[in-house]
A tleap script that builds the chain and sets N, CA, C and O, in Angstrom:
source leaprc.protein.ff14SB
mol = sequence {
  NMET SER PRO MET SER GLN VAL GLY PHE VAL
  GLU MET ILE GLY PHE HIE PRO GLY TRP LEU
  PHE SER PRO LEU LEU ALA VAL MET GLN VAL
  VAL GLY GLY PHE SER LEU LEU PHE GLY LEU
  PHE THR ARG PRO LEU ALA LEU ALA ASN THR
  ILE MET LEU LEU VAL THR VAL TYR PHE HIE
  LEU HIE PHE PRO TYR ASP ALA ALA PRO LEU
  LEU THR SER ALA GLY VAL GLU ALA LEU LYS
  ALA ASN PRO ASP TRP ALA THR ALA ALA GLY
  ALA LYS ARG LEU ALA ASP GLY GLY ALA PHE
  PHE VAL GLU LEU LEU GLN HIE LYS ALA LEU
  GLU LEU SER SER ILE TRP ALA ALA GLY ASN
  LEU PHE PHE ALA ALA PHE GLY GLY GLY PHE
  PHE SER LEU ASP ARG VAL MET LYS LYS THR
  CPHE
}
set mol.1.N position { 19.568 1.746 -5.079 }
set mol.1.CA position { 19.133 2.707 -6.070 }
set mol.1.C position { 19.689 4.072 -5.670 }
set mol.1.O position { 19.537 4.512 -4.531 }
set mol.2.N position { 20.318 4.712 -6.606 }
set mol.2.CA position { 20.890 6.017 -6.302 }
set mol.2.C position { 19.804 7.092 -6.301 }
set mol.2.O position { 18.747 6.914 -6.906 }
set mol.3.N position { 20.066 8.202 -5.622 }
set mol.3.CA position { 19.059 9.268 -5.588 }
set mol.3.C position { 18.707 9.801 -6.972 }
set mol.3.O position { 17.558 10.169 -7.216 }
set mol.4.N position { 19.670 9.846 -7.874 }
set mol.4.CA position { 19.388 10.372 -9.208 }
set mol.4.C position { 18.472 9.440 -9.998 }
set mol.4.O position { 17.647 9.904 -10.784 }
set mol.5.N position { 18.612 8.124 -9.793 }
set mol.5.CA position { 17.722 7.217 -10.508 }
set mol.5.C position { 16.300 7.350 -9.975 }
set mol.5.O position { 15.341 7.196 -10.731 }
set mol.6.N position { 16.156 7.631 -8.694 }
set mol.6.CA position { 14.824 7.852 -8.126 }
set mol.6.C position { 14.211 9.126 -8.702 }
set mol.6.O position { 13.012 9.164 -8.978 }
set mol.7.N position { 15.010 10.151 -8.883 }
set mol.7.CA position { 14.516 11.393 -9.491 }
set mol.7.C position { 14.031 11.108 -10.911 }
set mol.7.O position { 12.972 11.592 -11.310 }
set mol.8.N position { 14.787 10.337 -11.665 }
set mol.8.CA position { 14.374 9.977 -13.018 }
set mol.8.C position { 13.097 9.158 -13.031 }
set mol.8.O position { 12.249 9.337 -13.905 }
set mol.9.N position { 12.956 8.254 -12.060 }
set mol.9.CA position { 11.743 7.443 -11.975 }
set mol.9.C position { 10.534 8.316 -11.675 }
set mol.9.O position { 9.483 8.147 -12.294 }
set mol.10.N position { 10.665 9.241 -10.743 }
set mol.10.CA position { 9.561 10.130 -10.377 }
set mol.10.C position { 9.153 10.981 -11.577 }
set mol.10.O position { 7.963 11.201 -11.799 }
set mol.11.N position { 10.113 11.457 -12.346 }
set mol.11.CA position { 9.784 12.226 -13.547 }
set mol.11.C position { 9.167 11.333 -14.620 }
set mol.11.O position { 8.295 11.777 -15.367 }
set mol.12.N position { 9.613 10.071 -14.704 }
set mol.12.CA position { 9.079 9.158 -15.706 }
set mol.12.C position { 7.584 8.908 -15.484 }
set mol.12.O position { 6.837 8.732 -16.447 }
set mol.13.N position { 7.145 8.891 -14.221 }
set mol.13.CA position { 5.722 8.647 -13.968 }
set mol.13.C position { 4.907 9.933 -13.980 }
set mol.13.O position { 3.708 9.911 -13.702 }
set mol.14.N position { 5.555 11.062 -14.303 }
set mol.14.CA position { 4.800 12.277 -14.561 }
set mol.14.C position { 4.864 13.373 -13.517 }
set mol.14.O position { 4.110 14.342 -13.607 }
set mol.15.N position { 5.742 13.252 -12.525 }
set mol.15.CA position { 5.853 14.292 -11.503 }
set mol.15.C position { 7.118 15.106 -11.757 }
set mol.15.O position { 8.238 14.651 -11.523 }
set mol.16.N position { 6.897 16.323 -12.243 }
set mol.16.CA position { 8.013 17.219 -12.573 }
set mol.16.C position { 7.985 18.419 -11.647 }
set mol.16.O position { 6.884 18.895 -11.368 }
set mol.17.N position { 9.054 18.940 -11.158 }
set mol.17.CA position { 10.427 18.463 -11.292 }
set mol.17.C position { 10.715 17.324 -10.315 }
set mol.17.O position { 10.306 17.369 -9.154 }
set mol.18.N position { 11.413 16.317 -10.794 }
set mol.18.CA position { 11.734 15.147 -9.992 }
set mol.18.C position { 12.627 15.456 -8.815 }
set mol.18.O position { 12.526 14.814 -7.769 }
set mol.19.N position { 13.513 16.447 -8.975 }
set mol.19.CA position { 14.422 16.797 -7.875 }
set mol.19.C position { 13.651 17.341 -6.677 }
set mol.19.O position { 14.159 17.307 -5.557 }
set mol.20.N position { 12.444 17.838 -6.889 }
set mol.20.CA position { 11.614 18.325 -5.790 }
set mol.20.C position { 10.724 17.212 -5.233 }
set mol.20.O position { 10.654 17.021 -4.019 }
set mol.21.N position { 10.045 16.480 -6.118 }
set mol.21.CA position { 9.075 15.492 -5.663 }
set mol.21.C position { 9.715 14.244 -5.070 }
set mol.21.O position { 9.143 13.647 -4.159 }
set mol.22.N position { 10.883 13.831 -5.556 }
set mol.22.CA position { 11.521 12.636 -5.027 }
set mol.22.C position { 11.873 12.778 -3.543 }
set mol.22.O position { 11.481 11.916 -2.755 }
set mol.23.N position { 12.593 13.827 -3.125 }
set mol.23.CA position { 12.855 13.969 -1.686 }
set mol.23.C position { 11.581 14.244 -0.886 }
set mol.23.O position { 11.467 13.822 0.265 }
set mol.24.N position { 10.623 14.950 -1.494 }
set mol.24.CA position { 9.369 15.228 -0.811 }
set mol.24.C position { 8.622 13.933 -0.487 }
set mol.24.O position { 8.073 13.789 0.606 }
set mol.25.N position { 8.601 13.004 -1.421 }
set mol.25.CA position { 7.964 11.715 -1.174 }
set mol.25.C position { 8.685 10.930 -0.084 }
set mol.25.O position { 8.046 10.315 0.771 }
set mol.26.N position { 10.012 10.951 -0.116 }
set mol.26.CA position { 10.784 10.228 0.905 }
set mol.26.C position { 10.537 10.811 2.293 }
set mol.26.O position { 10.343 10.069 3.256 }
set mol.27.N position { 10.543 12.132 2.393 }
set mol.27.CA position { 10.304 12.774 3.690 }
set mol.27.C position { 8.879 12.483 4.159 }
set mol.27.O position { 8.654 12.216 5.339 }
set mol.28.N position { 7.925 12.533 3.242 }
set mol.28.CA position { 6.531 12.273 3.620 }
set mol.28.C position { 6.363 10.846 4.127 }
set mol.28.O position { 5.612 10.612 5.075 }
set mol.29.N position { 7.042 9.901 3.516 }
set mol.29.CA position { 6.931 8.519 3.964 }
set mol.29.C position { 7.532 8.336 5.356 }
set mol.29.O position { 6.933 7.685 6.212 }
set mol.30.N position { 8.706 8.905 5.579 }
set mol.30.CA position { 9.368 8.742 6.877 }
set mol.30.C position { 8.631 9.518 7.960 }
set mol.30.O position { 8.296 8.959 9.004 }
set mol.31.N position { 8.376 10.799 7.721 }
set mol.31.CA position { 7.692 11.626 8.714 }
set mol.31.C position { 6.267 11.124 8.933 }
set mol.31.O position { 5.798 11.063 10.069 }
set mol.32.N position { 5.582 10.767 7.859 }
set mol.32.CA position { 4.224 10.245 7.985 }
set mol.32.C position { 4.183 8.939 8.755 }
set mol.32.O position { 3.261 8.711 9.538 }
set mol.33.N position { 5.160 8.084 8.547 }
set mol.33.CA position { 5.221 6.822 9.275 }
set mol.33.C position { 5.418 7.026 10.768 }
set mol.33.O position { 4.730 6.416 11.587 }
set mol.34.N position { 6.367 7.892 11.113 }
set mol.34.CA position { 6.595 8.155 12.537 }
set mol.34.C position { 5.419 8.893 13.167 }
set mol.34.O position { 5.099 8.658 14.332 }
set mol.35.N position { 4.778 9.774 12.423 }
set mol.35.CA position { 3.625 10.481 12.981 }
set mol.35.C position { 2.466 9.521 13.233 }
set mol.35.O position { 1.745 9.671 14.220 }
set mol.36.N position { 2.279 8.541 12.356 }
set mol.36.CA position { 1.250 7.538 12.604 }
set mol.36.C position { 1.609 6.659 13.800 }
set mol.36.O position { 0.738 6.266 14.576 }
set mol.37.N position { 2.876 6.360 13.938 }
set mol.37.CA position { 3.319 5.545 15.055 }
set mol.37.C position { 3.019 6.218 16.391 }
set mol.37.O position { 2.579 5.564 17.337 }
set mol.38.N position { 3.258 7.516 16.465 }
set mol.38.CA position { 3.059 8.249 17.713 }
set mol.38.C position { 1.715 8.977 17.784 }
set mol.38.O position { 1.352 9.515 18.831 }
set mol.39.N position { 0.989 8.993 16.686 }
set mol.39.CA position { -0.321 9.649 16.680 }
set mol.39.C position { -0.224 11.160 16.684 }
set mol.39.O position { -1.040 11.828 17.319 }
set mol.40.N position { 0.747 11.708 15.995 }
set mol.40.CA position { 0.952 13.151 15.937 }
set mol.40.C position { 0.572 13.651 14.546 }
set mol.40.O position { 1.101 13.166 13.546 }
set mol.41.N position { -0.345 14.622 14.479 }
set mol.41.CA position { -0.867 15.122 13.200 }
set mol.41.C position { -1.368 13.964 12.342 }
set mol.41.O position { -1.128 13.905 11.136 }
set mol.42.N position { -2.061 13.061 12.992 }
set mol.42.CA position { -2.425 11.790 12.381 }
set mol.42.C position { -3.275 11.959 11.134 }
set mol.42.O position { -2.937 11.422 10.079 }
set mol.43.N position { -4.363 12.690 11.237 }
set mol.43.CA position { -5.299 12.760 10.109 }
set mol.43.C position { -4.699 13.404 8.862 }
set mol.43.O position { -4.795 12.813 7.787 }
set mol.44.N position { -4.087 14.580 8.948 }
set mol.44.CA position { -3.585 15.169 7.697 }
set mol.44.C position { -2.452 14.362 7.061 }
set mol.44.O position { -2.395 14.235 5.838 }
set mol.45.N position { -1.547 13.815 7.888 }
set mol.45.CA position { -0.446 13.054 7.302 }
set mol.45.C position { -0.917 11.695 6.800 }
set mol.45.O position { -0.389 11.189 5.811 }
set mol.46.N position { -1.897 11.101 7.463 }
set mol.46.CA position { -2.453 9.841 6.959 }
set mol.46.C position { -3.174 10.073 5.634 }
set mol.46.O position { -3.093 9.239 4.732 }
set mol.47.N position { -3.873 11.188 5.509 }
set mol.47.CA position { -4.540 11.507 4.251 }
set mol.47.C position { -3.520 11.728 3.134 }
set mol.47.O position { -3.715 11.262 2.011 }
set mol.48.N position { -2.439 12.435 3.442 }
set mol.48.CA position { -1.386 12.653 2.439 }
set mol.48.C position { -0.767 11.321 2.008 }
set mol.48.O position { -0.529 11.103 0.821 }
set mol.49.N position { -0.508 10.433 2.966 }
set mol.49.CA position { 0.046 9.124 2.614 }
set mol.49.C position { -0.958 8.280 1.845 }
set mol.49.O position { -0.566 7.510 0.968 }
set mol.50.N position { -2.243 8.407 2.154 }
set mol.50.CA position { -3.268 7.682 1.405 }
set mol.50.C position { -3.262 8.117 -0.057 }
set mol.50.O position { -3.317 7.282 -0.960 }
set mol.51.N position { -3.195 9.411 -0.284 }
set mol.51.CA position { -3.165 9.927 -1.660 }
set mol.51.C position { -1.935 9.413 -2.394 }
set mol.51.O position { -2.026 8.993 -3.547 }
set mol.52.N position { -0.774 9.446 -1.723 }
set mol.52.CA position { 0.454 8.963 -2.343 }
set mol.52.C position { 0.325 7.477 -2.700 }
set mol.52.O position { 0.752 7.055 -3.775 }
set mol.53.N position { -0.262 6.690 -1.798 }
set mol.53.CA position { -0.402 5.261 -2.058 }
set mol.53.C position { -1.438 4.973 -3.137 }
set mol.53.O position { -1.282 4.015 -3.895 }
set mol.54.N position { -2.474 5.768 -3.219 }
set mol.54.CA position { -3.450 5.591 -4.297 }
set mol.54.C position { -2.842 5.923 -5.659 }
set mol.54.O position { -3.202 5.316 -6.668 }
set mol.55.N position { -1.917 6.888 -5.686 }
set mol.55.CA position { -1.178 7.164 -6.924 }
set mol.55.C position { -0.320 5.953 -7.283 }
set mol.55.O position { -0.183 5.611 -8.458 }
set mol.56.N position { 0.253 5.308 -6.276 }
set mol.56.CA position { 1.034 4.093 -6.508 }
set mol.56.C position { 0.154 2.979 -7.067 }
set mol.56.O position { 0.555 2.279 -7.998 }
set mol.57.N position { -1.034 2.812 -6.508 }
set mol.57.CA position { -1.975 1.807 -7.021 }
set mol.57.C position { -2.323 2.122 -8.480 }
set mol.57.O position { -2.312 1.229 -9.327 }
set mol.58.N position { -2.631 3.383 -8.770 }
set mol.58.CA position { -2.925 3.794 -10.146 }
set mol.58.C position { -1.750 3.450 -11.068 }
set mol.58.O position { -1.940 2.915 -12.160 }
set mol.59.N position { -0.553 3.760 -10.617 }
set mol.59.CA position { 0.636 3.490 -11.423 }
set mol.59.C position { 0.769 2.000 -11.711 }
set mol.59.O position { 1.062 1.617 -12.844 }
set mol.60.N position { 0.555 1.143 -10.693 }
set mol.60.CA position { 0.684 -0.299 -10.896 }
set mol.60.C position { -0.423 -0.854 -11.800 }
set mol.60.O position { -0.199 -1.822 -12.527 }
set mol.61.N position { -1.599 -0.255 -11.758 }
set mol.61.CA position { -2.686 -0.723 -12.614 }
set mol.61.C position { -2.480 -0.335 -14.074 }
set mol.61.O position { -2.745 -1.131 -14.975 }
set mol.62.N position { -2.011 0.875 -14.305 }
set mol.62.CA position { -1.919 1.385 -15.673 }
set mol.62.C position { -0.552 1.209 -16.318 }
set mol.62.O position { -0.433 1.307 -17.540 }
set mol.63.N position { 0.470 0.954 -15.528 }
set mol.63.CA position { 1.817 0.741 -16.053 }
set mol.63.C position { 2.419 -0.494 -15.391 }
set mol.63.O position { 3.347 -0.370 -14.593 }
set mol.64.N position { 1.905 -1.685 -15.709 }
set mol.64.CA position { 2.400 -2.893 -15.048 }
set mol.64.C position { 3.859 -3.163 -15.396 }
set mol.64.O position { 4.382 -2.682 -16.401 }
set mol.65.N position { 4.491 -3.940 -14.541 }
set mol.65.CA position { 5.887 -4.320 -14.781 }
set mol.65.C position { 5.990 -5.066 -16.093 }
set mol.65.O position { 5.086 -5.809 -16.477 }
set mol.66.N position { 7.096 -4.859 -16.771 }
set mol.66.CA position { 7.373 -5.544 -18.018 }
set mol.66.C position { 8.531 -6.498 -17.762 }
set mol.66.O position { 9.554 -6.092 -17.209 }
set mol.67.N position { 8.388 -7.735 -18.149 }
set mol.67.CA position { 9.426 -8.737 -17.884 }
set mol.67.C position { 10.705 -8.450 -18.656 }
set mol.67.O position { 11.789 -8.836 -18.221 }
set mol.68.N position { 10.592 -7.777 -19.796 }
set mol.68.CA position { 11.770 -7.581 -20.645 }
set mol.68.C position { 12.886 -6.803 -19.943 }
set mol.68.O position { 14.014 -7.295 -19.902 }
set mol.69.N position { 12.626 -5.602 -19.383 }
set mol.69.CA position { 13.755 -4.899 -18.770 }
set mol.69.C position { 14.113 -5.459 -17.386 }
set mol.69.O position { 15.228 -5.255 -16.906 }
set mol.70.N position { 13.175 -6.161 -16.747 }
set mol.70.CA position { 13.449 -6.657 -15.407 }
set mol.70.C position { 14.316 -7.904 -15.448 }
set mol.70.O position { 15.285 -8.011 -14.696 }
set mol.71.N position { 13.980 -8.840 -16.312 }
set mol.71.CA position { 14.745 -10.074 -16.440 }
set mol.71.C position { 15.237 -10.194 -17.873 }
set mol.71.O position { 14.464 -10.504 -18.780 }
set mol.72.N position { 16.499 -9.953 -18.070 }
set mol.72.CA position { 17.058 -10.072 -19.413 }
set mol.72.C position { 17.285 -11.537 -19.730 }
set mol.72.O position { 17.339 -12.376 -18.831 }
set mol.73.N position { 17.415 -11.839 -21.000 }
set mol.73.CA position { 17.652 -13.232 -21.396 }
set mol.73.C position { 18.978 -13.731 -20.830 }
set mol.73.O position { 19.099 -14.901 -20.464 }
set mol.74.N position { 19.967 -12.851 -20.758 }
set mol.74.CA position { 21.261 -13.254 -20.182 }
set mol.74.C position { 21.113 -13.567 -18.695 }
set mol.74.O position { 21.729 -14.506 -18.191 }
set mol.75.N position { 20.299 -12.784 -17.998 }
set mol.75.CA position { 20.075 -13.042 -16.572 }
set mol.75.C position { 19.344 -14.344 -16.342 }
set mol.75.O position { 19.690 -15.098 -15.433 }
set mol.76.N position { 18.325 -14.622 -17.163 }
set mol.76.CA position { 17.582 -15.875 -17.036 }
set mol.76.C position { 18.492 -17.052 -17.355 }
set mol.76.O position { 18.448 -18.067 -16.660 }
set mol.77.N position { 19.322 -16.937 -18.402 }
set mol.77.CA position { 20.246 -18.014 -18.750 }
set mol.77.C position { 21.269 -18.242 -17.632 }
set mol.77.O position { 21.627 -19.384 -17.344 }
set mol.78.N position { 21.737 -17.167 -17.007 }
set mol.78.CA position { 22.690 -17.316 -15.899 }
set mol.78.C position { 22.051 -18.052 -14.733 }
set mol.78.O position { 22.695 -18.882 -14.091 }
set mol.79.N position { 20.792 -17.753 -14.459 }
set mol.79.CA position { 20.100 -18.455 -13.378 }
set mol.79.C position { 19.835 -19.919 -13.735 }
set mol.79.O position { 19.889 -20.794 -12.871 }
set mol.80.N position { 19.549 -20.176 -15.011 }
set mol.80.CA position { 19.332 -21.568 -15.428 }
set mol.80.C position { 20.639 -22.359 -15.364 }
set mol.80.O position { 20.641 -23.537 -15.005 }
set mol.81.N position { 21.741 -21.711 -15.711 }
set mol.81.CA position { 23.042 -22.379 -15.674 }
set mol.81.C position { 23.528 -22.598 -14.245 }
set mol.81.O position { 24.306 -23.518 -13.992 }
set mol.82.N position { 23.083 -21.773 -13.319 }
set mol.82.CA position { 23.489 -21.876 -11.916 }
set mol.82.C position { 22.248 -21.993 -11.042 }
set mol.82.O position { 21.885 -21.036 -10.359 }
set mol.83.N position { 21.597 -23.142 -11.052 }
set mol.83.CA position { 20.331 -23.276 -10.320 }
set mol.83.C position { 20.493 -23.121 -8.808 }
set mol.83.O position { 19.513 -22.889 -8.100 }
set mol.84.N position { 21.714 -23.248 -8.315 }
set mol.84.CA position { 21.926 -23.064 -6.881 }
set mol.84.C position { 21.766 -21.604 -6.465 }
set mol.84.O position { 21.687 -21.313 -5.272 }
set mol.85.N position { 21.717 -20.691 -7.417 }
set mol.85.CA position { 21.468 -19.279 -7.100 }
set mol.85.C position { 20.012 -19.039 -6.726 }
set mol.85.O position { 19.698 -18.065 -6.042 }
set mol.86.N position { 19.131 -19.914 -7.169 }
set mol.86.CA position { 17.702 -19.775 -6.898 }
set mol.86.C position { 17.201 -21.053 -6.233 }
set mol.86.O position { 17.847 -22.098 -6.311 }
set mol.87.N position { 16.076 -20.962 -5.596 }
set mol.87.CA position { 15.453 -22.152 -5.009 }
set mol.87.C position { 14.915 -23.039 -6.119 }
set mol.87.O position { 14.855 -22.625 -7.276 }
set mol.88.N position { 14.527 -24.248 -5.773 }
set mol.88.CA position { 13.961 -25.154 -6.777 }
set mol.88.C position { 12.693 -24.565 -7.378 }
set mol.88.O position { 12.477 -24.632 -8.588 }
set mol.89.N position { 11.854 -23.984 -6.516 }
set mol.89.CA position { 10.629 -23.353 -7.023 }
set mol.89.C position { 10.975 -22.153 -7.893 }
set mol.89.O position { 10.306 -21.901 -8.895 }
set mol.90.N position { 12.009 -21.414 -7.522 }
set mol.90.CA position { 12.424 -20.253 -8.307 }
set mol.90.C position { 12.915 -20.653 -9.679 }
set mol.90.O position { 12.638 -19.963 -10.659 }
set mol.91.N position { 13.648 -21.766 -9.769 }
set mol.91.CA position { 14.135 -22.230 -11.065 }
set mol.91.C position { 12.971 -22.633 -11.969 }
set mol.91.O position { 13.009 -22.378 -13.173 }
set mol.92.N position { 11.929 -23.265 -11.398 }
set mol.92.CA position { 10.761 -23.627 -12.189 }
set mol.92.C position { 10.033 -22.379 -12.688 }
set mol.92.O position { 9.531 -22.351 -13.812 }
set mol.93.N position { 9.982 -21.358 -11.851 }
set mol.93.CA position { 9.278 -20.129 -12.238 }
set mol.93.C position { 9.996 -19.390 -13.346 }
set mol.93.O position { 9.377 -18.628 -14.088 }
set mol.94.N position { 11.302 -19.608 -13.469 }
set mol.94.CA position { 12.060 -18.923 -14.511 }
set mol.94.C position { 12.007 -19.653 -15.848 }
set mol.94.O position { 12.546 -19.158 -16.839 }
set mol.95.N position { 11.374 -20.809 -15.895 }
set mol.95.CA position { 11.306 -21.580 -17.135 }
set mol.95.C position { 10.584 -20.818 -18.239 }
set mol.95.O position { 10.863 -21.032 -19.419 }
set mol.96.N position { 9.655 -19.928 -17.872 }
set mol.96.CA position { 8.923 -19.149 -18.872 }
set mol.96.C position { 9.593 -17.808 -19.164 }
set mol.96.O position { 8.963 -16.910 -19.721 }
set mol.97.N position { 10.846 -17.670 -18.797 }
set mol.97.CA position { 11.568 -16.429 -19.050 }
set mol.97.C position { 11.333 -15.372 -17.989 }
set mol.97.O position { 11.717 -14.215 -18.163 }
set mol.98.N position { 10.711 -15.758 -16.905 }
set mol.98.CA position { 10.501 -14.826 -15.803 }
set mol.98.C position { 9.158 -14.129 -15.814 }
set mol.98.O position { 8.901 -13.289 -14.952 }
set mol.99.N position { 8.286 -14.455 -16.771 }
set mol.99.CA position { 6.988 -13.770 -16.858 }
set mol.99.C position { 6.128 -14.043 -15.629 }
set mol.99.O position { 5.469 -13.134 -15.125 }
set mol.100.N position { 6.125 -15.291 -15.138 }
set mol.100.CA position { 5.336 -15.619 -13.958 }
set mol.100.C position { 5.860 -14.865 -12.733 }
set mol.100.O position { 5.082 -14.368 -11.919 }
set mol.101.N position { 7.180 -14.788 -12.616 }
set mol.101.CA position { 7.801 -14.056 -11.510 }
set mol.101.C position { 7.403 -12.584 -11.532 }
set mol.101.O position { 7.065 -12.015 -10.494 }
set mol.102.N position { 7.441 -11.976 -12.695 }
set mol.102.CA position { 7.087 -10.569 -12.827 }
set mol.102.C position { 5.607 -10.358 -12.512 }
set mol.102.O position { 5.238 -9.344 -11.919 }
set mol.103.N position { 4.754 -11.314 -12.907 }
set mol.103.CA position { 3.334 -11.215 -12.589 }
set mol.103.C position { 3.109 -11.291 -11.074 }
set mol.103.O position { 2.295 -10.544 -10.530 }
set mol.104.N position { 3.821 -12.182 -10.402 }
set mol.104.CA position { 3.734 -12.259 -8.941 }
set mol.104.C position { 4.193 -10.950 -8.296 }
set mol.104.O position { 3.575 -10.464 -7.349 }
set mol.105.N position { 5.264 -10.399 -8.812 }
set mol.105.CA position { 5.793 -9.140 -8.288 }
set mol.105.C position { 4.789 -8.009 -8.481 }
set mol.105.O position { 4.615 -7.175 -7.593 }
set mol.106.N position { 4.134 -7.978 -9.632 }
set mol.106.CA position { 3.131 -6.954 -9.923 }
set mol.106.C position { 1.959 -7.057 -8.952 }
set mol.106.O position { 1.513 -6.050 -8.402 }
set mol.107.N position { 1.461 -8.277 -8.743 }
set mol.107.CA position { 0.327 -8.460 -7.833 }
set mol.107.C position { 0.692 -8.102 -6.398 }
set mol.107.O position { -0.109 -7.510 -5.675 }
set mol.108.N position { 1.898 -8.462 -5.993 }
set mol.108.CA position { 2.337 -8.137 -4.631 }
set mol.108.C position { 2.409 -6.628 -4.436 }
set mol.108.O position { 1.950 -6.110 -3.418 }
set mol.109.N position { 2.978 -5.926 -5.400 }
set mol.109.CA position { 3.089 -4.470 -5.286 }
set mol.109.C position { 1.708 -3.819 -5.256 }
set mol.109.O position { 1.479 -2.890 -4.482 }
set mol.110.N position { 0.801 -4.292 -6.078 }
set mol.110.CA position { -0.550 -3.740 -6.129 }
set mol.110.C position { -1.303 -4.018 -4.830 }
set mol.110.O position { -1.958 -3.127 -4.289 }
set mol.111.N position { -1.212 -5.241 -4.330 }
set mol.111.CA position { -1.926 -5.603 -3.105 }
set mol.111.C position { -1.382 -4.857 -1.890 }
set mol.111.O position { -2.153 -4.351 -1.075 }
set mol.112.N position { -0.063 -4.788 -1.766 }
set mol.112.CA position { 0.507 -4.106 -0.604 }
set mol.112.C position { 0.211 -2.613 -0.621 }
set mol.112.O position { -0.079 -2.029 0.423 }
set mol.113.N position { 0.281 -1.993 -1.785 }
set mol.113.CA position { -0.061 -0.573 -1.873 }
set mol.113.C position { -1.518 -0.341 -1.501 }
set mol.113.O position { -1.843 0.640 -0.833 }
set mol.114.N position { -2.396 -1.244 -1.931 }
set mol.114.CA position { -3.822 -1.118 -1.602 }
set mol.114.C position { -4.068 -1.298 -0.103 }
set mol.114.O position { -4.843 -0.553 0.495 }
set mol.115.N position { -3.415 -2.277 0.493 }
set mol.115.CA position { -3.577 -2.519 1.936 }
set mol.115.C position { -3.088 -1.329 2.745 }
set mol.115.O position { -3.763 -0.893 3.678 }
set mol.116.N position { -1.927 -0.802 2.398 }
set mol.116.CA position { -1.386 0.350 3.135 }
set mol.116.C position { -2.247 1.589 2.925 }
set mol.116.O position { -2.416 2.391 3.844 }
set mol.117.N position { -2.793 1.750 1.719 }
set mol.117.CA position { -3.689 2.885 1.461 }
set mol.117.C position { -4.937 2.776 2.323 }
set mol.117.O position { -5.389 3.773 2.887 }
set mol.118.N position { -5.500 1.575 2.431 }
set mol.118.CA position { -6.688 1.378 3.261 }
set mol.118.C position { -6.378 1.644 4.735 }
set mol.118.O position { -7.181 2.253 5.442 }
set mol.119.N position { -5.221 1.191 5.191 }
set mol.119.CA position { -4.823 1.449 6.575 }
set mol.119.C position { -4.656 2.929 6.862 }
set mol.119.O position { -5.098 3.418 7.902 }
set mol.120.N position { -4.024 3.640 5.948 }
set mol.120.CA position { -3.854 5.080 6.116 }
set mol.120.C position { -5.196 5.797 6.051 }
set mol.120.O position { -5.417 6.767 6.776 }
set mol.121.N position { -6.087 5.330 5.194 }
set mol.121.CA position { -7.415 5.932 5.094 }
set mol.121.C position { -8.185 5.757 6.409 }
set mol.121.O position { -8.933 6.647 6.815 }
set mol.122.N position { -8.002 4.624 7.062 }
set mol.122.CA position { -8.626 4.394 8.366 }
set mol.122.C position { -8.171 5.456 9.367 }
set mol.122.O position { -8.995 6.053 10.060 }
set mol.123.N position { -6.866 5.688 9.442 }
set mol.123.CA position { -6.352 6.687 10.385 }
set mol.123.C position { -6.744 8.101 9.969 }
set mol.123.O position { -6.947 8.965 10.823 }
set mol.124.N position { -6.853 8.343 8.668 }
set mol.124.CA position { -7.302 9.659 8.213 }
set mol.124.C position { -8.744 9.906 8.631 }
set mol.124.O position { -9.111 11.041 8.937 }
set mol.125.N position { -9.562 8.865 8.650 }
set mol.125.CA position { -10.971 9.007 9.008 }
set mol.125.C position { -11.186 9.065 10.516 }
set mol.125.O position { -12.003 9.853 10.993 }
set mol.126.N position { -10.462 8.239 11.273 }
set mol.126.CA position { -10.755 8.090 12.696 }
set mol.126.C position { -9.711 8.684 13.635 }
set mol.126.O position { -9.932 8.719 14.846 }
set mol.127.N position { -8.594 9.145 13.117 }
set mol.127.CA position { -7.582 9.748 13.971 }
set mol.127.C position { -6.687 8.718 14.629 }
set mol.127.O position { -6.712 7.532 14.297 }
set mol.128.N position { -5.889 9.206 15.578 }
set mol.128.CA position { -4.866 8.370 16.195 }
set mol.128.C position { -5.334 7.493 17.335 }
set mol.128.O position { -4.651 6.528 17.676 }
set mol.129.N position { -6.468 7.789 17.936 }
set mol.129.CA position { -6.982 6.939 18.993 }
set mol.129.C position { -6.637 7.436 20.393 }
set mol.129.O position { -6.164 8.556 20.582 }
set mol.130.N position { -6.887 6.576 21.351 }
set mol.130.CA position { -6.804 6.931 22.766 }
set mol.130.C position { -5.385 7.286 23.205 }
set mol.130.O position { -5.204 8.220 23.986 }
set mol.131.N position { -4.391 6.571 22.726 }
set mol.131.CA position { -3.017 6.775 23.178 }
set mol.131.C position { -2.210 7.697 22.263 }
set mol.131.O position { -0.984 7.721 22.362 }
set mol.132.N position { -2.848 8.442 21.392 }
set mol.132.CA position { -2.124 9.282 20.441 }
set mol.132.C position { -1.677 10.585 21.080 }
set mol.132.O position { -2.269 11.060 22.049 }
set mol.133.N position { -0.612 11.154 20.513 }
set mol.133.CA position { -0.143 12.461 20.977 }
set mol.133.C position { -1.140 13.556 20.629 }
set mol.133.O position { -1.209 14.570 21.325 }
set mol.134.N position { -1.909 13.370 19.569 }
set mol.134.CA position { -2.964 14.333 19.234 }
set mol.134.C position { -3.951 14.454 20.388 }
set mol.134.O position { -4.364 15.560 20.737 }
set mol.135.N position { -4.326 13.341 20.973 }
set mol.135.CA position { -5.276 13.354 22.088 }
set mol.135.C position { -4.649 13.974 23.334 }
set mol.135.O position { -5.300 14.733 24.051 }
set mol.136.N position { -3.381 13.647 23.587 }
set mol.136.CA position { -2.684 14.211 24.749 }
set mol.136.C position { -2.593 15.732 24.621 }
set mol.136.O position { -2.745 16.446 25.612 }
set mol.137.N position { -2.345 16.230 23.407 }
set mol.137.CA position { -2.238 17.669 23.179 }
set mol.137.C position { -3.616 18.322 22.999 }
set mol.137.O position { -3.722 19.540 22.853 }
set mol.138.N position { -4.662 17.497 23.014 }
set mol.138.CA position { -6.054 17.986 22.836 }
set mol.138.C position { -6.219 18.716 21.503 }
set mol.138.O position { -6.893 19.744 21.422 }
set mol.139.N position { -5.600 18.173 20.474 }
set mol.139.CA position { -5.710 18.738 19.129 }
set mol.139.C position { -6.492 17.781 18.251 }
set mol.139.O position { -6.232 16.578 18.254 }
set mol.140.N position { -7.423 18.292 17.519 }
set mol.140.CA position { -8.116 17.507 16.516 }
set mol.140.C position { -7.949 18.195 15.176 }
set mol.140.O position { -8.043 19.417 15.061 }
set mol.141.N position { -7.704 17.389 14.186 }
set mol.141.CA position { -7.473 17.928 12.844 }
set mol.141.C position { -8.552 17.468 11.922 }
set mol.141.O position { -8.543 17.813 10.741 }
savepdb mol mol.pdb
quit
């Protein structure tokens, strides 16, 4: 995915200007991930990531994936004509035009976003723990 398509996606879900929020989200994910790994500024960055993930959960609940733009009829026909491109189970799942596949994808995205949000909320509530850099620096946030 190119950076410009990500900017368009961020604006499509309602965050304007996309050129600002798209890189901000990417930096927050990377910096927040490493800060959780090392326990540095754990609570504020975990809270920020929790909010971002809850927005993702909201997005998946209110704007579910649509099978039409994800799996075109030409794409489904190509997979049916070349079953070796997909597993046997995958070929069976495409018999309905890909709707079951898209439903599985929707549930996976919703569940993973919820799990990661809960994990980040845990660190936002309890901090980095005994081996965190926050504790070594004697900083509490």
